[in-house]
C-alpha positions as CSV (number, residue, x, y, z in Angstrom):
1,M,114.7,86.8,105.1
2,A,114.4,90.7,103.3
3,L,114.1,89.1,99.7
4,L,110.9,86.6,101.0
5,N,109.1,90.0,103.4
6,K,109.6,91.5,100.0
7,I,107.8,88.6,97.7
8,Y,105.3,88.1,100.5
9,E,104.1,91.9,100.5
10,I,103.9,92.0,96.4
11,I,101.7,89.1,96.8
12,K,99.6,90.2,99.9
13,K,99.2,93.4,97.2
14,I,98.2,91.3,94.4
15,I,95.8,88.9,96.2
16,F,94.2,92.5,97.9
17,S,93.6,94.6,94.7
18,V,91.9,91.3,93.1
19,F,89.1,91.2,96.2
20,L,89.0,94.6,96.0
21,L,88.2,94.4,92.3
22,Y,85.6,91.8,92.8
23,S,83.5,93.5,95.4
24,F,83.9,96.3,93.7
25,N,82.2,94.7,91.1
26,L,79.7,92.4,93.0
27,I,78.8,95.9,95.0
28,M,77.8,97.7,91.3
29,V,76.5,94.4,89.5
30,P,73.0,96.5,89.5
31,T,73.9,99.3,88.4
32,E,76.0,97.2,85.0
33,I,79.7,98.9,86.6
34,I,81.5,96.9,85.8
35,I,85.3,96.8,86.3
36,P,87.2,93.3,84.3
37,I,89.2,91.5,86.5
38,N,92.8,91.2,84.1
39,C,96.5,91.7,85.1
40,I,96.4,95.6,84.0
41,T,93.6,96.5,86.1
42,V,95.2,94.6,88.8
43,L,98.2,95.2,88.3
44,S,97.4,99.1,88.5
45,V,95.7,98.6,91.6
46,S,98.1,97.0,93.7
47,I,100.5,99.9,92.3
48,F,98.3,102.9,93.0
49,G,95.9,101.9,95.3
50,F,92.4,103.0,95.3
51,P,92.7,105.7,93.0
52,A,93.3,103.6,90.0
53,L,89.9,101.6,90.5
54,M,88.3,105.4,90.6
55,T,90.5,106.5,87.4
56,F,88.9,103.0,85.8
57,L,86.1,104.2,87.4
58,V,86.0,107.8,85.8
59,I,87.8,106.2,82.2
60,F,84.4,103.9,82.7
61,F,82.0,106.9,83.0
62,V,84.2,108.9,80.0
63,I,84.0,105.8,77.3
64,Y,80.1,105.0,78.3
């Protein structure tokens, strides 16, 4: 049972991070600031949460 709960929590975090990235991209469309939804961004937002999203935003501003 403990293993299934652990897998459930991991899947829940991954799904939440995809929705977080998607909603961020929907909100930021008028400003043309888009963070791609790929394995690296989803994994890092799943592990680190909202600070990872802000880090990607800072990286976006530094590059462009």
